[in-house]
DONU-891620 format. One record per residue: residue in one letter; chain; x, y, z of N, C-alpha, C in turn. Coordinates in Angstrom, 1 decimal, padded with zeros to 4 digits. Layout:
! DONU-891620
('A', 'A', (X, Y, Z), (X, Y, Z), (X, Y, Z))
...
***
This chain:
! DONU-891620
('M', 'A', (-004.3, 020.6, 005.7), (-003.6, 020.9, 004.5), (-004.6, 020.8, 003.3))
('Q', 'A', (-004.5, 021.8, 002.4), (-005.4, 021.9, 001.3), (-005.0, 020.8, 000.3))
('P', 'A', (-006.0, 020.1, -000.3), (-005.7, 019.0, -001.3), (-005.2, 019.6, -002.6))
('D', 'A', (-004.4, 018.8, -003.2), (-003.8, 019.2, -004.5), (-005.0, 019.1, -005.6))
('R', 'A', (-005.2, 020.2, -006.2), (-006.3, 020.3, -007.2), (-006.2, 019.3, -008.3))
('V', 'A', (-004.9, 019.2, -008.8), (-004.7, 018.2, -009.9), (-005.0, 016.8, -009.5))
('V', 'A', (-004.6, 016.4, -008.3), (-004.8, 015.1, -007.8), (-006.3, 014.8, -007.7))
('V', 'A', (-007.0, 015.7, -007.1), (-008.4, 015.5, -006.9), (-009.1, 015.3, -008.2))
('L', 'A', (-008.8, 016.2, -009.2), (-009.4, 016.1, -010.5), (-009.0, 014.8, -011.2))
('A', 'A', (-007.8, 014.4, -011.0), (-007.3, 013.1, -011.6), (-008.1, 011.9, -011.1))
('V', 'A', (-008.4, 011.9, -009.8), (-009.2, 010.8, -009.2), (-010.5, 010.6, -010.0))
('V', 'A', (-011.1, 011.7, -010.4), (-012.4, 011.6, -011.1), (-012.2, 011.4, -012.5))
('V', 'A', (-011.2, 012.0, -013.1), (-011.1, 012.0, -014.6), (-010.4, 010.7, -015.1))
('V', 'A', (-009.5, 010.1, -014.3), (-008.7, 008.9, -014.8), (-009.7, 007.8, -015.2))
('P', 'A', (-010.7, 007.4, -014.4), (-011.6, 006.3, -014.8), (-012.3, 006.6, -016.1))
('F', 'A', (-012.7, 007.8, -016.3), (-013.4, 008.1, -017.6), (-012.4, 008.1, -018.8))
('L', 'A', (-011.2, 008.6, -018.5), (-010.2, 008.5, -019.6), (-009.9, 007.0, -019.9))
('G', 'A', (-009.8, 006.2, -018.8), (-009.6, 004.8, -019.0), (-010.7, 004.1, -019.8))
('A', 'A', (-011.9, 004.5, -019.5), (-013.1, 004.0, -020.2), (-013.0, 004.4, -021.7))
('A', 'A', (-012.6, 005.6, -022.0), (-012.5, 006.1, -023.4), (-011.5, 005.3, -024.2))
('L', 'A', (-010.4, 004.9, -023.5), (-009.3, 004.2, -024.1), (-009.5, 002.7, -024.2))
('T', 'A', (-010.5, 002.2, -023.5), (-010.8, 000.7, -023.5), (-010.9, 000.1, -024.8))
('P', 'A', (-011.6, 000.6, -025.8), (-011.7, 000.0, -027.1), (-010.4, -000.2, -027.8))
('V', 'A', (-009.5, 000.8, -027.6), (-008.2, 000.6, -028.2), (-007.4, -000.4, -027.5))
('V', 'A', (-007.4, -000.4, -026.1), (-006.7, -001.4, -025.3), (-007.2, -002.8, -025.6))
('Y', 'A', (-008.5, -002.9, -025.8), (-009.1, -004.3, -026.0), (-008.6, -004.9, -027.3))
('R', 'A', (-008.4, -004.0, -028.3), (-007.9, -004.5, -029.6), (-006.5, -005.1, -029.4))
('A', 'A', (-005.7, -004.6, -028.5), (-004.3, -005.0, -028.2), (-004.2, -006.2, -027.2))
('L', 'A', (-005.1, -006.1, -026.2), (-005.0, -007.1, -025.1), (-006.0, -008.1, -025.0))
('G', 'A', (-007.1, -007.9, -025.7), (-008.2, -008.9, -025.7), (-008.8, -009.0, -024.2))
('E', 'A', (-008.9, -010.2, -023.8), (-009.5, -010.5, -022.5), (-008.6, -010.0, -021.3))
('R', 'A', (-007.4, -009.7, -021.6), (-006.5, -009.2, -020.6), (-006.8, -007.7, -020.3))
('T', 'A', (-007.7, -007.2, -021.0), (-008.2, -005.8, -020.7), (-008.6, -005.7, -019.2))
('A', 'A', (-009.1, -006.8, -018.7), (-009.5, -006.8, -017.3), (-008.4, -006.3, -016.4))
('Y', 'A', (-007.2, -006.6, -016.7), (-006.0, -006.2, -015.8), (-005.6, -004.8, -016.1))
('Y', 'A', (-005.8, -004.3, -017.3), (-005.7, -002.9, -017.6), (-006.7, -002.1, -016.8))
('A', 'A', (-007.9, -002.5, -016.8), (-008.9, -001.8, -016.0), (-008.6, -001.9, -014.5))
('A', 'A', (-008.1, -003.0, -014.0), (-007.6, -003.1, -012.6), (-006.5, -002.1, -012.3))
('A', 'A', (-005.6, -002.0, -013.3), (-004.5, -001.0, -013.1), (-005.0, 000.4, -013.0))
('V', 'A', (-006.0, 000.7, -013.8), (-006.6, 002.1, -013.8), (-007.2, 002.3, -012.4))
('A', 'A', (-007.9, 001.3, -011.9), (-008.6, 001.4, -010.6), (-007.5, 001.5, -009.5))
('A', 'A', (-006.4, 000.8, -009.7), (-005.3, 000.9, -008.7), (-004.6, 002.3, -008.7))
('V', 'A', (-004.5, 002.9, -009.9), (-004.0, 004.3, -009.9), (-004.9, 005.2, -009.2))
('C', 'A', (-006.2, 005.0, -009.4), (-007.2, 005.9, -008.6), (-007.1, 005.6, -007.1))
('L', 'A', (-006.9, 004.4, -006.7), (-006.7, 004.1, -005.3), (-005.5, 004.7, -004.8))
('G', 'A', (-004.4, 004.7, -005.5), (-003.2, 005.4, -005.1), (-003.3, 006.9, -005.0))
('L', 'A', (-004.1, 007.5, -005.9), (-004.3, 008.9, -005.9), (-005.2, 009.3, -004.7))
('V', 'A', (-006.2, 008.5, -004.4), (-007.0, 008.7, -003.2), (-006.2, 008.6, -002.0))
('G', 'A', (-005.3, 007.6, -001.9), (-004.4, 007.4, -000.7), (-003.5, 008.6, -000.5))
('S', 'A', (-003.1, 009.3, -001.6), (-002.2, 010.4, -001.5), (-002.9, 011.7, -000.9))
('L', 'A', (-004.2, 011.6, -000.9), (-005.0, 012.8, -000.4), (-005.3, 012.7, 001.1))
('Y', 'A', (-005.0, 011.5, 001.7), (-005.2, 011.4, 003.2), (-004.3, 012.5, 003.9))
('G', 'A', (-004.9, 013.1, 004.9), (-004.3, 014.2, 005.6), (-004.6, 015.5, 005.1))
('T', 'A', (-005.3, 015.6, 003.9), (-005.7, 016.9, 003.4), (-007.2, 017.1, 003.6))
('H', 'A', (-007.6, 018.4, 003.4), (-009.0, 018.8, 003.7), (-009.3, 020.1, 003.0))
('G', 'A', (-010.4, 020.1, 002.2), (-010.7, 021.3, 001.6), (-011.5, 021.1, 000.3))
('T', 'A', (-011.8, 022.2, -000.4), (-012.6, 022.1, -001.7), (-011.7, 022.6, -002.8))
('V', 'A', (-011.9, 022.0, -004.0), (-011.4, 022.4, -005.2), (-012.5, 022.5, -006.2))
('S', 'A', (-012.4, 023.4, -007.2), (-013.5, 023.6, -008.1), (-013.0, 023.8, -009.5))
('V', 'A', (-013.8, 023.5, -010.5), (-013.5, 023.7, -011.9), (-014.7, 024.4, -012.6))
('P', 'A', (-014.4, 025.5, -013.2), (-015.5, 026.2, -013.9), (-016.1, 025.3, -015.0))
('W', 'A', (-017.4, 025.2, -015.1), (-018.1, 024.4, -016.0), (-018.9, 025.2, -017.1))
('I', 'A', (-019.8, 026.1, -016.6), (-020.5, 027.0, -017.4), (-020.3, 028.4, -016.8))
('P', 'A', (-019.1, 029.0, -017.2), (-018.8, 030.3, -016.5), (-019.8, 031.4, -016.7))
('E', 'A', (-020.5, 031.4, -017.9), (-021.5, 032.4, -018.1), (-022.6, 032.5, -017.1))
('Y', 'A', (-022.9, 031.3, -016.5), (-023.9, 031.2, -015.5), (-023.4, 031.0, -014.1))
('G', 'A', (-022.1, 031.1, -014.0), (-021.4, 030.9, -012.7), (-021.5, 029.5, -012.1))
('V', 'A', (-021.7, 028.5, -013.1), (-021.8, 027.1, -012.6), (-020.4, 026.4, -012.7))
('S', 'A', (-020.1, 025.8, -011.6), (-018.8, 025.1, -011.6), (-019.0, 023.7, -011.0))
('L', 'A', (-018.1, 022.8, -011.1), (-018.1, 021.5, -010.5), (-017.1, 021.6, -009.3))
('A', 'A', (-017.6, 021.4, -008.1), (-016.7, 021.5, -006.9), (-016.6, 020.1, -006.3))
('F', 'A', (-015.4, 019.8, -005.8), (-015.1, 018.6, -005.1), (-014.5, 018.8, -003.7))
('Y', 'A', (-015.0, 018.1, -002.8), (-014.6, 018.3, -001.4), (-013.9, 017.1, -000.8))
('V', 'A', (-012.8, 017.3, -000.2), (-012.0, 016.2, 000.4), (-012.0, 016.3, 001.9))
('D', 'A', (-012.5, 015.2, 002.5), (-012.4, 015.1, 004.0), (-012.3, 013.6, 004.3))
('G', 'A', (-012.3, 013.3, 005.6), (-012.1, 011.9, 005.9), (-013.2, 010.9, 005.4))
('L', 'A', (-014.5, 011.4, 005.5), (-015.6, 010.5, 005.0), (-015.5, 010.4, 003.5))
('A', 'A', (-015.3, 011.5, 002.7), (-015.2, 011.4, 001.3), (-014.1, 010.5, 000.9))
('L', 'A', (-013.0, 010.5, 001.5), (-011.8, 009.7, 001.2), (-012.1, 008.2, 001.5))
('L', 'A', (-012.8, 008.0, 002.6), (-013.2, 006.6, 003.0), (-014.0, 006.0, 001.9))
('I', 'A', (-015.1, 006.7, 001.4), (-015.9, 006.2, 000.4), (-015.2, 006.0, -000.9))
('A', 'A', (-014.3, 007.0, -001.3), (-013.5, 006.9, -002.5), (-012.6, 005.8, -002.4))
('T', 'A', (-012.0, 005.5, -001.3), (-011.1, 004.3, -001.1), (-011.9, 003.0, -001.3))
('L', 'A', (-013.1, 002.9, -000.8), (-013.9, 001.7, -001.0), (-014.2, 001.6, -002.5))
('A', 'A', (-014.6, 002.7, -003.1), (-015.0, 002.6, -004.6), (-013.9, 002.1, -005.4))
('S', 'A', (-012.7, 002.7, -005.2), (-011.6, 002.4, -006.1), (-011.0, 001.0, -005.7))
('G', 'A', (-010.9, 000.7, -004.4), (-010.4, -000.5, -003.9), (-011.2, -001.7, -004.3))
('V', 'A', (-012.5, -001.6, -004.1), (-013.4, -002.7, -004.6), (-013.3, -002.8, -006.1))
('G', 'A', (-013.1, -001.6, -006.8), (-013.0, -001.6, -008.3), (-011.8, -002.5, -008.7))
('V', 'A', (-010.7, -002.4, -008.0), (-009.5, -003.2, -008.3), (-009.9, -004.7, -008.2))
('L', 'A', (-010.6, -005.1, -007.1), (-010.9, -006.5, -006.9), (-011.9, -007.0, -008.0))
('V', 'A', (-012.9, -006.1, -008.3), (-013.9, -006.5, -009.3), (-013.3, -006.7, -010.6))
('F', 'A', (-012.4, -005.9, -011.0), (-011.8, -006.0, -012.4), (-010.9, -007.3, -012.4))
('I', 'A', (-010.2, -007.6, -011.3), (-009.3, -008.8, -011.3), (-010.2, -010.0, -011.4))
('Y', 'A', (-011.3, -010.0, -010.6), (-012.3, -011.1, -010.6), (-012.9, -011.3, -012.0))
('S', 'A', (-013.2, -010.1, -012.6), (-013.8, -010.2, -014.0), (-013.0, -010.9, -015.0))
('G', 'A', (-011.6, -010.8, -014.8), (-010.7, -011.5, -015.8), (-011.1, -012.9, -016.0))
('G', 'A', (-011.5, -013.6, -014.9), (-011.9, -015.0, -015.0), (-013.4, -015.2, -015.3))
('Y', 'A', (-014.2, -014.3, -014.6), (-015.6, -014.5, -014.7), (-016.1, -014.2, -016.1))
('M', 'A', (-015.5, -013.2, -016.8), (-016.0, -012.8, -018.1), (-015.3, -013.6, -019.2))
('H', 'A', (-014.5, -014.6, -018.9), (-013.8, -015.3, -019.9), (-014.8, -015.9, -020.9))
('G', 'A', (-014.6, -015.6, -022.2), (-015.4, -016.1, -023.3), (-016.7, -015.5, -023.4))
('E', 'A', (-017.0, -014.5, -022.6), (-018.3, -013.8, -022.7), (-018.3, -012.7, -023.7))
('P', 'A', (-019.5, -012.4, -024.3), (-019.5, -011.4, -025.4), (-019.5, -010.0, -024.7))
('G', 'A', (-019.2, -009.0, -025.5), (-019.3, -007.6, -025.1), (-018.3, -007.1, -024.1))
('Q', 'A', (-017.1, -007.8, -024.0), (-016.2, -007.4, -022.9), (-015.7, -006.0, -023.0))
('R', 'A', (-015.5, -005.5, -024.3), (-015.0, -004.2, -024.5), (-016.0, -003.2, -023.8))
('R', 'A', (-017.3, -003.4, -024.1), (-018.3, -002.5, -023.6), (-018.4, -002.7, -022.0))
('Y', 'A', (-018.3, -003.9, -021.6), (-018.4, -004.1, -020.1), (-017.3, -003.4, -019.3))
('Y', 'A', (-016.0, -003.5, -019.8), (-015.0, -002.9, -019.0), (-015.0, -001.3, -019.1))
('A', 'A', (-015.4, -000.8, -020.3), (-015.5, 000.6, -020.4), (-016.6, 001.2, -019.5))
('T', 'A', (-017.8, 000.5, -019.5), (-018.9, 000.9, -018.7), (-018.6, 000.8, -017.2))
('L', 'A', (-017.9, -000.3, -016.8), (-017.6, -000.5, -015.4), (-016.6, 000.6, -014.9))
('L', 'A', (-015.6, 001.0, -015.8), (-014.7, 002.1, -015.4), (-015.5, 003.4, -015.3))
('A', 'A', (-016.4, 003.6, -016.2), (-017.2, 004.9, -016.1), (-018.1, 004.8, -014.8))
('F', 'A', (-018.6, 003.7, -014.5), (-019.4, 003.6, -013.2), (-018.5, 003.9, -012.0))
('M', 'A', (-017.3, 003.4, -012.0), (-016.4, 003.6, -010.9), (-016.1, 005.1, -010.8))
('G', 'A', (-015.8, 005.8, -012.0), (-015.6, 007.2, -012.0), (-016.8, 008.0, -011.5))
('S', 'A', (-018.0, 007.5, -011.8), (-019.2, 008.2, -011.4), (-019.3, 008.1, -009.8))
('M', 'A', (-019.0, 006.9, -009.3), (-019.1, 006.7, -007.9), (-018.0, 007.6, -007.1))
('L', 'A', (-016.9, 007.7, -007.7), (-015.8, 008.6, -007.1), (-016.3, 010.1, -007.2))
('G', 'A', (-017.0, 010.4, -008.3), (-017.5, 011.8, -008.4), (-018.6, 012.1, -007.3))
('V', 'A', (-019.4, 011.1, -007.1), (-020.5, 011.2, -006.0), (-019.8, 011.4, -004.7))
('A', 'A', (-018.8, 010.6, -004.4), (-018.1, 010.6, -003.1), (-017.5, 011.9, -002.8))
('L', 'A', (-016.9, 012.5, -003.9), (-016.2, 013.8, -003.7), (-017.0, 015.0, -004.0))
('A', 'A', (-018.2, 014.9, -004.5), (-019.0, 016.1, -004.9), (-019.1, 017.0, -003.7))
('A', 'A', (-018.9, 018.3, -004.0), (-019.0, 019.3, -003.0), (-020.2, 020.3, -003.2))
('D', 'A', (-020.8, 020.1, -004.3), (-022.0, 021.0, -004.5), (-023.1, 020.2, -005.2))
('L', 'A', (-024.3, 020.8, -005.3), (-025.4, 020.0, -005.8), (-025.3, 019.7, -007.3))
('V', 'A', (-024.6, 020.6, -008.1), (-024.5, 020.4, -009.5), (-023.6, 019.1, -009.7))
('A', 'A', (-022.5, 019.1, -009.0), (-021.6, 017.9, -009.2), (-022.3, 016.6, -008.7))
('L', 'A', (-023.0, 016.7, -007.6), (-023.7, 015.5, -007.1), (-024.7, 015.0, -008.1))
('F', 'A', (-025.5, 015.9, -008.6), (-026.6, 015.5, -009.6), (-026.0, 014.9, -010.9))
('V', 'A', (-024.9, 015.6, -011.4), (-024.3, 015.1, -012.6), (-023.8, 013.7, -012.4))
('F', 'A', (-023.0, 013.5, -011.4), (-022.4, 012.1, -011.2), (-023.4, 011.1, -010.7))
('W', 'A', (-024.5, 011.5, -010.0), (-025.6, 010.6, -009.7), (-026.2, 010.1, -011.0))
('E', 'A', (-026.5, 011.0, -011.9), (-027.1, 010.5, -013.2), (-026.2, 009.7, -014.0))
('L', 'A', (-024.9, 009.9, -013.9), (-023.9, 009.1, -014.6), (-023.9, 007.7, -014.0))
('T', 'A', (-024.1, 007.6, -012.7), (-024.2, 006.2, -012.1), (-025.4, 005.5, -012.6))
('S', 'A', (-026.5, 006.3, -012.8), (-027.8, 005.7, -013.3), (-027.6, 005.1, -014.7))
('V', 'A', (-027.0, 005.9, -015.6), (-026.8, 005.4, -017.0), (-025.8, 004.2, -017.0))
('S', 'A', (-024.7, 004.3, -016.3), (-023.7, 003.2, -016.4), (-024.3, 001.9, -015.7))
('S', 'A', (-025.0, 002.1, -014.6), (-025.6, 000.9, -014.0), (-026.7, 000.2, -014.9))
('F', 'A', (-027.4, 001.1, -015.6), (-028.4, 000.6, -016.6), (-027.7, -000.3, -017.7))
('L', 'A', (-026.6, 000.2, -018.2), (-025.8, -000.5, -019.2), (-025.2, -001.8, -018.7))
('L', 'A', (-024.8, -001.8, -017.4), (-024.2, -003.0, -016.8), (-025.2, -004.0, -016.6))
('I', 'A', (-026.4, -003.6, -016.0), (-027.4, -004.6, -015.7), (-028.0, -005.2, -017.0))
('G', 'A', (-028.0, -004.4, -018.1), (-028.6, -004.9, -019.3), (-027.4, -005.3, -020.3))
('H', 'A', (-026.3, -005.8, -019.7), (-025.2, -006.1, -020.6), (-025.5, -007.2, -021.6))
('Y', 'A', (-026.3, -008.2, -021.1), (-026.7, -009.3, -022.0), (-028.0, -008.9, -022.7))
('R', 'A', (-027.8, -008.2, -023.8), (-028.9, -007.6, -024.5), (-030.0, -008.5, -025.0))
('D', 'A', (-029.6, -009.8, -025.3), (-030.5, -010.7, -025.8), (-031.3, -011.4, -024.7))
('A', 'A', (-031.0, -011.2, -023.5), (-031.7, -011.9, -022.4), (-032.8, -011.0, -021.9))
('D', 'A', (-034.0, -011.5, -022.0), (-035.2, -010.7, -021.6), (-035.1, -010.3, -020.1))
('A', 'A', (-034.7, -011.2, -019.3), (-034.6, -010.9, -017.8), (-033.7, -009.7, -017.6))
('A', 'A', (-032.5, -009.7, -018.3), (-031.5, -008.6, -018.1), (-032.1, -007.3, -018.6))
('A', 'A', (-032.8, -007.4, -019.7), (-033.4, -006.1, -020.3), (-034.4, -005.6, -019.4))
('D', 'A', (-035.3, -006.5, -018.8), (-036.3, -006.0, -017.9), (-035.7, -005.5, -016.6))
('A', 'A', (-034.7, -006.1, -016.1), (-034.1, -005.6, -014.9), (-033.4, -004.3, -015.1))
('A', 'A', (-032.8, -004.1, -016.3), (-032.2, -002.8, -016.6), (-033.2, -001.7, -016.7))
('R', 'A', (-034.3, -002.0, -017.3), (-035.4, -001.0, -017.4), (-035.9, -000.6, -016.0))
('K', 'A', (-036.1, -001.6, -015.2), (-036.6, -001.3, -013.8), (-035.5, -000.4, -013.1))
('S', 'A', (-034.3, -000.8, -013.2), (-033.2, 000.0, -012.6), (-033.2, 001.4, -013.0))
('M', 'A', (-033.3, 001.6, -014.3), (-033.3, 002.9, -014.9), (-034.5, 003.7, -014.4))
('L', 'A', (-035.7, 003.1, -014.3), (-036.8, 003.8, -013.8), (-036.7, 004.3, -012.4))
('V', 'A', (-036.1, 003.4, -011.6), (-036.0, 003.7, -010.1), (-034.9, 004.8, -010.0))
('T', 'A', (-033.8, 004.7, -010.6), (-032.7, 005.6, -010.4), (-033.0, 007.0, -011.0))
('V', 'A', (-033.6, 007.0, -012.2), (-034.0, 008.2, -012.9), (-035.1, 009.0, -012.1))
('A', 'A', (-036.1, 008.2, -011.6), (-037.1, 008.8, -010.8), (-036.5, 009.4, -009.5))
('G', 'A', (-035.6, 008.6, -008.9), (-034.9, 009.1, -007.7), (-034.1, 010.4, -008.0))
('G', 'A', (-033.5, 010.4, -009.1), (-032.7, 011.6, -009.5), (-033.6, 012.8, -009.8))
('L', 'A', (-034.7, 012.6, -010.4), (-035.6, 013.7, -010.6), (-036.2, 014.3, -009.3))
('F', 'A', (-036.5, 013.4, -008.4), (-036.9, 013.9, -007.0), (-035.8, 014.6, -006.4))
('M', 'A', (-034.6, 014.1, -006.5), (-033.4, 014.8, -006.0), (-033.3, 016.2, -006.6))
('L', 'A', (-033.5, 016.3, -007.9), (-033.3, 017.6, -008.6), (-034.4, 018.5, -008.1))
('V', 'A', (-035.6, 018.1, -007.9), (-036.7, 018.9, -007.4), (-036.3, 019.4, -006.0))
('G', 'A', (-035.8, 018.5, -005.2), (-035.3, 018.9, -003.9), (-034.3, 020.0, -003.9))
('F', 'A', (-033.3, 019.8, -004.9), (-032.2, 020.8, -005.0), (-032.8, 022.2, -005.4))
('L', 'A', (-033.8, 022.1, -006.4), (-034.4, 023.4, -006.8), (-035.1, 024.1, -005.7))
('L', 'A', (-035.8, 023.3, -004.9), (-036.5, 023.9, -003.7), (-035.5, 024.5, -002.8))
('L', 'A', (-034.4, 023.8, -002.5), (-033.4, 024.4, -001.7), (-032.8, 025.7, -002.3))
('H', 'A', (-032.6, 025.7, -003.6), (-032.2, 026.9, -004.2), (-033.2, 028.0, -004.1))
('D', 'A', (-034.5, 027.7, -004.1), (-035.5, 028.7, -004.1), (-035.6, 029.4, -002.7))
('V', 'A', (-035.2, 028.6, -001.6), (-035.3, 029.2, -000.3), (-034.0, 029.6, 000.2))
('S', 'A', (-032.9, 029.5, -000.6), (-031.6, 029.8, -000.2), (-031.1, 031.2, -000.8))
('A', 'A', (-030.3, 031.8, 000.0), (-029.8, 033.1, -000.5), (-028.5, 032.9, -001.3))
('T', 'A', (-028.0, 031.7, -001.4), (-026.7, 031.4, -002.1), (-027.0, 030.8, -003.5))
('A', 'A', (-026.0, 030.7, -004.3), (-026.2, 030.2, -005.6), (-026.3, 028.7, -005.6))
('M', 'A', (-026.9, 028.2, -006.7), (-027.2, 026.8, -006.8), (-026.0, 025.9, -006.7))
('G', 'A', (-024.9, 026.4, -007.2), (-023.7, 025.6, -007.3), (-022.9, 025.5, -006.0))
('E', 'A', (-023.2, 026.3, -005.0), (-022.4, 026.3, -003.8), (-022.6, 025.1, -002.9))
('A', 'A', (-021.6, 024.8, -002.2), (-021.6, 023.6, -001.4), (-022.6, 023.7, -000.2))
('T', 'A', (-022.8, 024.9, 000.4), (-023.6, 025.1, 001.5), (-024.7, 026.0, 001.2))
('F', 'A', (-025.9, 025.9, 001.9), (-027.0, 026.8, 001.6), (-027.4, 027.5, 002.9))
('R', 'A', (-027.7, 028.8, 002.8), (-028.2, 029.6, 003.9), (-029.7, 029.6, 003.8))
('L', 'A', (-030.4, 028.6, 004.4), (-031.8, 028.5, 004.3), (-032.6, 029.6, 005.0))
('A', 'A', (-033.5, 030.1, 004.2), (-034.4, 031.2, 004.8), (-035.7, 031.1, 004.0))
('G', 'A', (-036.8, 030.8, 004.7), (-038.1, 030.7, 004.1), (-039.0, 029.9, 004.8))
('E', 'A', (-040.1, 029.4, 004.1), (-041.1, 028.6, 004.7), (-040.5, 027.3, 005.2))
('G', 'A', (-040.9, 027.0, 006.4), (-040.4, 025.7, 007.0), (-040.9, 024.5, 006.2))
('S', 'A', (-042.1, 024.6, 005.7), (-042.6, 023.5, 005.0), (-041.8, 023.2, 003.7))
('M', 'A', (-041.4, 024.3, 003.0), (-040.6, 024.1, 001.8), (-039.3, 023.5, 002.1))
('I', 'A', (-038.7, 023.9, 003.2), (-037.4, 023.3, 003.6), (-037.6, 021.8, 003.9))
('E', 'A', (-038.7, 021.5, 004.6), (-038.9, 020.1, 004.9), (-039.2, 019.3, 003.7))
('N', 'A', (-039.9, 019.8, 002.7), (-040.2, 019.1, 001.5), (-038.9, 018.9, 000.7))
('A', 'A', (-038.0, 019.9, 000.7), (-036.8, 019.8, -000.1), (-035.9, 018.7, 000.6))
('D', 'A', (-035.8, 018.7, 001.9), (-035.0, 017.7, 002.6), (-035.6, 016.3, 002.3))
('A', 'A', (-036.9, 016.1, 002.3), (-037.5, 014.8, 002.0), (-037.2, 014.3, 000.6))
('M', 'A', (-037.2, 015.2, -000.4), (-036.9, 014.8, -001.8), (-035.5, 014.5, -002.0))
('V', 'A', (-034.6, 015.2, -001.3), (-033.2, 014.9, -001.4), (-032.9, 013.6, -000.7))
***
């Protein structure tokens, strides 16, 4: 059965919408924002659960002039990873309610953690290289912000810089690999599969970089 396009998109969009609303929610709930974030994650978990038994691809035009779209693919493995990402998210937010008690920057923390969860869900469901690269880079940015949450701590700032260096470098190598795949493929960059045709060495190099 084909997955519902609205539900698939909601799985990815809801965490980012929740992150955008976090500053407003925090003004009303304060430290109880942890449970708001847990509720957002629980909604995502429920949406993912509703997709079990479906299989297929949905896409959203992103840059129509260049034929670029974001495509998401639903199958058993993607749903398993998405279930883990959202399920663990629920537990992390509930735990954070006590762990972050009295800590500074909670508004930023919960917003960033929701964005990180959304990025992970995007990676899990990505059906093409464009979507995979976009959400991979979003995980890099959000993890950098989370690791460096305590801005005044030198150790946290140093760890955040190292994390950003590793993830961004990895993302750049991944992008080079994607471009090489595009160069030897007869299909468009945004498509989920590639019909490889060309020098074996180029294909091997692309696979290694990915």
